[in-house]
Residue, then its C-alpha position, 0 to 999 in steps of 0.5 A: m570814261s575819258d582818258p585821264t592821262v593829261i590831267i594826271l601828268q599835269a598834276c605830276f609836273f605841277g606837283s613836283l614844281g610846287v613841292f620844289a618851290l615850297c621846300a626851296a622857300v622854306r630852306a631859304v628862310a631857314v638859311a636867312y634866319r640862321p645864327a651867324t655863328k652856326p655854319p650852313p648845313v652841307p648836303s649829304g651824299r657823293v654828288p657835289v652841288w658847289p657848281y650850281v648857282h641861282i641862275d641854274l633855276l633858269w635852265m631847270g625851268f627850261i628843261f621842265l617847260t620843254f618836257y611839260s610841253i612835249s608830254i602834255g601835247s603828246a598826251r592830248v593828241v593821243a587822247a583826241k585819237t589824232a596821233m600820227p603813225i611813228t615814222p623813221q623821220g619822227l624817231l630821228s627827230s626824237i633822237g636828235f632832240h635828246l642829243v641837242l638837249a643833252g649837248m646844251t646841258l653840257m654847254v651850260m656846265m662846261w664853263r664852270i666845271r669839266p664834264v669828267a669831274w662834274l659827272g664823276l666819269r673818272w670813277p675808280n670803281w667803274k667795274r661795278v657797273f657790271l653788277i649795278g646795271p643788272l641789279g637795277m634791271v632785276a629791281m624793275w622786273l620785280l616791281g613789274f611782276g609785283l604790279n602784274a600780280t595785283a589789280y594794277p593792270q586791270w585798274i589801268k585798263s578801267l581808266g581807258v588807258e593803253p596799258m603798254q608804252d608806245s615804244v614797247k608796242l612798237l617793238q612788238n608790232s612794227q614790221d619796218p626794220l628801219i623803225l625797229g633799228l632806230m627804236s632800238v638805238a634810241a632805247m639802248f643808247s640815246a635814252p640812257l646817255c642823254e636822259e641821264i645827263v639831263f635828269r640825273g647829271y643836271l636836274y637832280p643835283a641842281a635841285k639838290k642845291f636848293v632843297g636837299p637830296w631827298v626832295a630833289g630825288l623825288c621831284s626829279a624822278l616824278v618829272f622823269a616819269a611824267a616826261h615819258n607820257s605814259l600813264s601805265a608806266l608812270l609808277p614804274l618810271f617814278y620808282f626807276g627814277c628814284l633808283l637812278a638818283l640813289a645809284y648816282e648819289l651812292t657812287g658819285s658817278l653817272w656811269a652807275p645810272i647809265a648802266m642801270h638805264f642801259s641794262l633795263n632798256s637793252a633787256t627790253v629790246l632783247v626780250e621783244a626781239l626774241a619774242r618776235c623771232y620765236d612767236i612767244p606771247l608776252n602779254p597773254g590773256p584778254 
């Protein structure tokens, strides 16, 4: 069976785009025909939408097209079995890409609101991250255990798809300490900070401005999952994206999803390191 990754990832990207466009159009028509005496609805939650305007649709589109191009391009290379080995230069480029995109997103918003106020970084209850982070990690592990207890792994293998993310496989198999170090830095620091700024800090509330919190949370989570270019991790990452958006909405501070993202990735790096040191088989069986 041919690898269906490209088709499924395209369906996720364009599905999220279609749902967003449809809901935004319906919402715009409803606002246009609302009686003048009736005030417009105020989006619920603690993540503000007032800094966003219609021109943000352009930057949202840029982010969407950037991750679509990278994800689909990488999936096609893998499907054609022409992927090059991961090198330190490639990992540095990936870290640099995330830093540049997050920095550009910050610049897009800085002219209208300070980052501290925009992302809720001055959070009085910041100590809660020490509870929120591990709770997010446990929620993901429970999902993983649940999926492994079902036929999900066998179904993924039956599609001819690699059942493990490239990043996890790299942590398990690479013998290059520089590659392991860079991969750990990317997983523990670059991804939690940069991806949260782009996906939860910007993409989610910008979408919320036009379609409300529920549709924005689902669409941003689907794009987040598809952007990781892994069919086997698509469902868990979609679930994780929803949890991250929910944590941001409930707290109003980006520290909450950053803590969850950091905890999950750090735990993965730590578990893989311990497994290598003590020769523990993490994936027993055929």
